[in-house]
C-alpha positions, 0 to 999 in steps of 0.5 A: 499499500502506498501511503503517499497516494492515500495523503493526496486523495484525503485532500482531493476527495473532499474538495471534488465533493465540495465543488460538486455539491456547490454546483449542484447547490447552484443548479437547484437554486436557480432552477427553482427560482420563479420571478413573481410579479408584484408590479400590480400590488406596486401600483395599487400602492403608489395610488394609495399613496399618492391619495394620502398625500394629497389628503395630507396637503388638503389637511394642511391648507385646512389646518393654515386657513384655521390658524389664520382665523385664530390669530384674528379671533384674539382677544381685545384689549380693554384699556378702560376695564384695567384702568377701573381695575387697577386705578390706573393706566394699564398698557397693552402686554405690560408684564409689570402688571404681574406680581413679581415683575418689575422693569429688570425682570421684564427685560429679562423676558424680552432678552427671551423673546416673552414680550406679551401677555399671552406668551407669558401665560404659555410659558412654563414656570420652569422656563420662567425659573431659567429666565430669572436664573439667567439674571444671575443671583440677585433674582433667586428670591423671586417666584414665578409660579403663578406669572403665567397664571396672572398673565393669562387673566391679563391676556384674557381680560379678567382685570378684576379677577387678577387684581382680587388675587393680586391683593390676596396674594401678596407678593404673588406667591401661590 
């Protein structure tokens, strides 16, 4: 028995088996591949997508129309009612009407583009605290917890209610 030929056969036989399996696997895989036509389903989905995009555009247009209607329905400032409640002239969007806000704090809010009662009423208490913190340590004594609520009363023209609240809550604290 020739041991040298056995050593070569131990290498050649597995390689030949591997090559043959690869060729047969490729041929079997290629032969079983039947192309499925999804073009009709794709066209249907494209049509549905186009319809949804048209609906979205119509909805966006409708929302834009409503937002302009909301802007035009803002509450009008009644200067005389404010004067009756407070006994002094009040300027529209004067943040100093809010108990606890003075000229310097009003300036801090203006730096953050909070210049109206409406924007202050929509501002969170944490954002108000952030505005105060930007002014330094001298503003730590102020508590902005009630400022958005007071600004909302100003914006809505509830002057008597605001004045009553400010009298009951000295220094604007809740």
